[in-house]
N, C-alpha and C positions, 0 to 999 in steps of 0.2 A: 634791369635784363630778368625777366622771372620765368622760374619752368613751373607748369603744375604737374601736382605729383595725388593719386589717389589710395591711401595710406587706410588699410582697417574702414572703408567706408567715407574719411573724410576728407576734404578737397581740401590743400592748406599749396601757398604762394610759396614756394621755397626761392631767397632770392642769392645768388652766385651770395658766399663768401661770410654768409651768417649761420648759423648752427642750428639744425631743426629741431623744432620742440611740439611734444606731441602732444595734440587737445587727451583729456579727461576723457572723455569720449571713447576715441577711440583707442585707450590704455586700458579703458576697460573691457574694450571689444578682446584685444589681444589677450587678454587675460583669461578668457571665458574660449576663446577658442586654443587654448592648452589644452589635448586630451586627459591628461591626469587631473585638471580640473575640472572640466565638462563631463566625465567619466565619473568620477563622484558624484554632480550637480541631477545625473540624472538618477542617480542610484536614493536619490530621498526620498522622489517619492512611495519608492517601492520600499524602505526601511520602518517610514511610518506606519505605513499598511502593515509589513507585520511584527512593528512594535506592536500595536492596535490590537488586532488580533489576533495573534501568536504569543508575541514575545510577553504582553500582560495578562494573557489568561495564562500562562504555564507557568511567570511567576508567581501570582494569586495563589496556582492550584499548590502549588508549591509551599508555600504559606499555611495554606488549612491547613495541609498534613501532618504540620506539626502544631497547631492548635485542637484542639475542644469546641471547637465550633459546632453549633447544631444552630435548625430555624431560629430557635428562642430564645439561645444564649449568643453571647458577648462571644470572642476567639481570646481565649486565653493561651498564649505559649506554651507550648505542655512537652516539648521536647521531642522524646523519643515514645515516648507513651503511647499511642499509637503502634509505633511497630512493633514493639515487643506485646502490644492486647493481638495483632493480626498474628503473631506466629505461634501465638497460643490457640487457635482458632482453628476450630479443626475442620470449619467450611471453607474458611482462607484455603487451605491447604491441597482440603483437594480442588479450589476454584486453580490454583496454581499447577498443579498437578494436570488438571486438566486442560487448561488454554499449552501450558508444550505438549499435550501427547495430541492435542487438535490440528494444535500447528503443523508440525511435525507431518505428522501421517498425509492430510490432508495436501499438503504443500509438495511430498513426495507425488503422488497421484496427479494432482495437477500436470505437476513434471513431468510422468509419463507419459500422459495422455494427452496435453498438448503438443507435444515431439510428436503422436500418432499421428493425431488430427492436421497438424500444419504439412508431417509428408505427405499426408493424402492428399490433400486440399493445395497440398505444390505440385499435383500431377494433373495435365489437361485431360479434361472429357467431357462429355455435355453435362449442362449446366453449369458449370463449375461455378459460375459468380451466384451465381444461385446458390447452391449450396451455403459457398463463402458466408455469403448475408444469413441464408438460414440459422449460421452455427453459433452470429454473434445475439442472439435470443435471450438464452437465458444469463446472458451480462444484461443484456438491454431493458428487462422488463425488469421495473420497482421490487425489488427486495423484499419487503412486509407483502406484493401482492404475490410473488413467487412462492413465498415461504407457504402462505397461509393454504397455496393447494400442494405445496407435497404435505402439509399437516394434516389433509383431509386423504391425498394417499397412505398416507401413514396412521390415521383411525382405526382403534379397536376394534368398531361395529363395522365399519364401512369401508373399508383396508384394501383399495383396486390389487394395492400388491400381495395380498395376503390372497384373497377373492384368485388371479390372476397361479398365485402356491397351490393352492386347493386343486385349483383342476391340475396339475400333474401332483399330486397326492402328498404334498408336504405341507404340513401347519408353521401358516408362518407364525412367526414370533407378538409378544405386544409391545409394538418399536416404542413407542413414546412411553411409557408404565412398568419396564423393567432394564435393572441395566445386566449386558451395557449395549440393549438396542439402541437407549436414549442416545446414546455421542454415537455410535454408530449412524442413526442418523443423522443426527445435525453436521456431520461430517459429509455425508453419501450429498446430502443440499448443500456444502461451500465447494465442493471438487463438484458437482454439477453445475454453478452459478459461475467459477473459476475457473475453468477446465478452457471454454473460449476465450480469453485474456489473454494467457497464453499461448494457443494454439494460432492464435490471428499477431500475437507478438513474433513467435520463432515464425512466422511463413513473413513477415514481413522482413526478416533478418537471412533468408533461404533465399527471397527474390536477388537479394545484392550477391550470391554467390558466382564469380562466373561457372557460366555452363563450359565450359573450356575445361575447369579440369574437372568435372563428369568426365567427357569424352574420353580427356587422358587417360583417365583411370579405368574408363573401362576397354579401353585398348589394348594396354596393360594387364585384362583380366582380372581387377577388383570386380568381386560379387558387388551386389547390391549393398547387401549388410555394412561392409568393405568400406565401401564409396561413403555413409553414413557416418561409421562411426570413425573413420580417417580424412573425411574431407569436410563435412557439415556441420557435425559436435563442434570440433576444433570452432573454425570460421564463425561461427554459432557463442562462442565461449561470453564473450563480453555481454553480449542480451540475452543470453541467459541468466546471468548475475544480475544482471538490472532486476529484472524480471520477477527474481529468488527474492532478489531488496522489497520491493515494492509490494510483492503476496506476500510475503512474510509480514511486514509493517501492518496489512489489513487485515491478515487471519490473527495473529496474533491481540489483536484489538477488537475482534466482531464484534458486534453486538446485535443488528439485524436479525438471523439468521434465531440463534438461540434463545431468543426474547418471544420472538414469534412464534417459535416452536415449540418448546420446552417453556421458558419462560425463568429459565433456569433448576428447574426440578424434573423426576422428583423426586422431595425430600433434599430439598440444593445439593441436586448426585450431578447439572452438564451446567454448573455457573464455570463463567469464564474470570478473566478479568476484570472487563466490561459492565458484563453483567451484578457479578457482584457486589461489584462499587458503584451502581445504579439502586443498587435493590438496599445496600445501607448509607451510601447518601442521601437515598433522594426518598425512600421509602421511608427508609428508616429513621429519617431526618436529621444522622450520624453527618455531619456535611466533611468532618476533621477527617473521619476515619474513610469515610470513601473515598478521599482525596486521596488519603494516605495506601488505599489498594491499588489506587491508577498511576499512582506512582511510582509501583515494583516496576509498574511495565516498562516507564524509561531507562535504567541503567543497561537493560536485556537488549532494547532495543536497541540503543547507542552501542553499542557491540555488538550490534550484526551489523552497523550501516558505519563504521567502524573498521569490521573486517573487507567488508564489502567493497567500500571506498580503495583500502590498502591491497584487493585481490584487484578490480580495475587498472590499476597504479600498474601493479607489478609485471601484470601482464601486458601493458603498455611499453 
């Protein structure tokens, strides 16, 4: 007499009084059915892709930063020579200062204007959906294309902005030819381009806030500003932190806007880490020094990421 049972896809005959022996195929199937094993197995393709396209370039870039590699010279380990050289480079110090100022100023403006944009778009009015879509255009348009349009508007001879200022009796500055107007110019373009990302992200967060909270606050006599400060901002905290993290990383490593608008000029006054690294490493053919310039960004961004994650965990 036998009892048929289905175990792990295998049909086996189990005779009364005899111990059950699982087949090899069934044992393998049970092994891969375990959540801890299957989870790591599914991560393998992702880890391979990250290792090839992210891990290897990063490790190789760090190695180059400690060598004297050039286009025509074999790499030789030089230790901290590149870093010592950069600390004595006035252009590098200017680029480092520009990077912090550029990131700090534009992030504050994008945060404030993005919150204002989200608050306005969160109100129901005619053509609301059309306006929401239109606000994304600066962020959707290719960066170089939009920056070239701004370069024409900032042109010393044909500047539309200066023409408009002249109409009200104000002489416009030489936007791309004099300090500090060159830095102000690239900041304006960055804020214009990045504000929609902030606005749409904050708008998505506002849509998840229960309306009952606003209604209760209104009944209690809270003004619109009080509702925004006491309800909207606290409940948007995590969204704000994540958006600030992503924006800070992208802004700190910005390349396209500065390169297309000023090229780091005039007289190397508007270089950031990324543009100066490109100029030294690729145009100047000193790949090791260029990699060292880029390496300076890593500890700064690592600290920013750590503080952001710590803030999120503390909030939870």
